[in-house]
C-alpha positions as a Python dict, from the first residue, in 0.01 Angstrom:
ca = {
    (1, 'X'): (0, 0, 0),
    (2, 'X'): (109, -345, -81),
    (3, 'X'): (42, -461, -463),
    (4, 'X'): (-92, -794, -576),
    (5, 'X'): (-86, -926, -905),
    (6, 'X'): (-360, -1155, -908),
    (7, 'X'): (-401, -1430, -1247),
    (8, 'X'): (-746, -1561, -1225),
    (9, 'X'): (-890, -1705, -1558),
    (10, 'X'): (-1226, -1728, -1410),
    (11, 'X'): (-1336, -1376, -1414),
    (12, 'X'): (-1667, -1397, -1142),
    (13, 'X'): (-1395, -1569, -921),
    (14, 'X'): (-1167, -1333, -1005),
    (15, 'X'): (-1350, -1067, -929),
    (16, 'X'): (-1469, -1169, -586),
    (17, 'X'): (-1105, -1244, -488),
    (18, 'X'): (-986, -878, -588),
    (19, 'X'): (-1282, -720, -374),
    (20, 'X'): (-1187, -929, -55),
    (21, 'X'): (-851, -838, -78),
    (22, 'X'): (-929, -437, -165),
    (23, 'X'): (-1160, -448, 121),
    (24, 'X'): (-819, -582, 355),
    (25, 'X'): (-692, -252, 192),
    (26, 'X'): (-478, -420, -79),
    (27, 'X'): (-389, -272, -411),
    (28, 'X'): (-468, -574, -657),
    (29, 'X'): (-437, -626, -1037),
    (30, 'X'): (-678, -896, -1179),
    (31, 'X'): (-537, -1025, -1432),
    (32, 'X'): (-734, -1333, -1664),
    (33, 'X'): (-467, -1438, -1948),
    (34, 'X'): (-132, -1410, -2083),
    (35, 'X'): (-197, -1149, -2335),
    (36, 'X'): (-328, -937, -2055),
    (37, 'X'): (-37, -1030, -1837),
    (38, 'X'): (205, -923, -2102),
    (39, 'X'): (87, -546, -2085),
    (40, 'X'): (202, -527, -1736),
    (41, 'X'): (573, -420, -1681),
    (42, 'X'): (534, -353, -1336),
    (43, 'X'): (686, -544, -1026),
    (44, 'X'): (434, -651, -729),
    (45, 'X'): (504, -726, -362),
    (46, 'X'): (290, -1054, -453),
    (47, 'X'): (166, -1269, -730),
    (48, 'X'): (-145, -1520, -678),
    (49, 'X'): (-197, -1739, -926),
    (50, 'X'): (-481, -2006, -984),
    (51, 'X'): (-329, -2334, -926),
    (52, 'X'): (-578, -2470, -1188),
    (53, 'X'): (-408, -2273, -1472),
    (54, 'X'): (-337, -2479, -1769),
    (55, 'X'): (31, -2600, -1703),
    (56, 'X'): (157, -2407, -2021),
    (57, 'X'): (1, -2070, -1910),
    (58, 'X'): (133, -2106, -1579),
    (59, 'X'): (450, -2192, -1643),
    (60, 'X'): (445, -1841, -1889),
    (61, 'X'): (362, -1672, -1549),
    (62, 'X'): (621, -1831, -1345),
    (63, 'X'): (909, -1757, -1578),
    (64, 'X'): (811, -1403, -1653),
    (65, 'X'): (797, -1335, -1248),
    (66, 'X'): (1107, -1501, -1152),
    (67, 'X'): (1238, -1308, -1429),
    (68, 'X'): (1126, -1009, -1312),
    (69, 'X'): (1199, -1043, -926),
    (70, 'X'): (1546, -1033, -722),
    (71, 'X'): (1372, -1245, -441),
    (72, 'X'): (1315, -1597, -381),
    (73, 'X'): (1054, -1780, -576),
    (74, 'X'): (828, -2057, -388),
    (75, 'X'): (605, -2311, -558),
}
């Protein structure tokens, strides 16, 4: 099963997106903060980040994701 980490600080919107992706057969983990993200050590197949995350928060995610991946990253 394809595993997705969804980073969305708006919990209601995140739950809606998670539900839609789950209905399509994806295994989705919803993360709403850097603190929550730091608890996860697994590597996912895809990372979906909210484009309106505060810049400091977004850059922390991207740095950690890039550190954990061998794959090419696109922003």
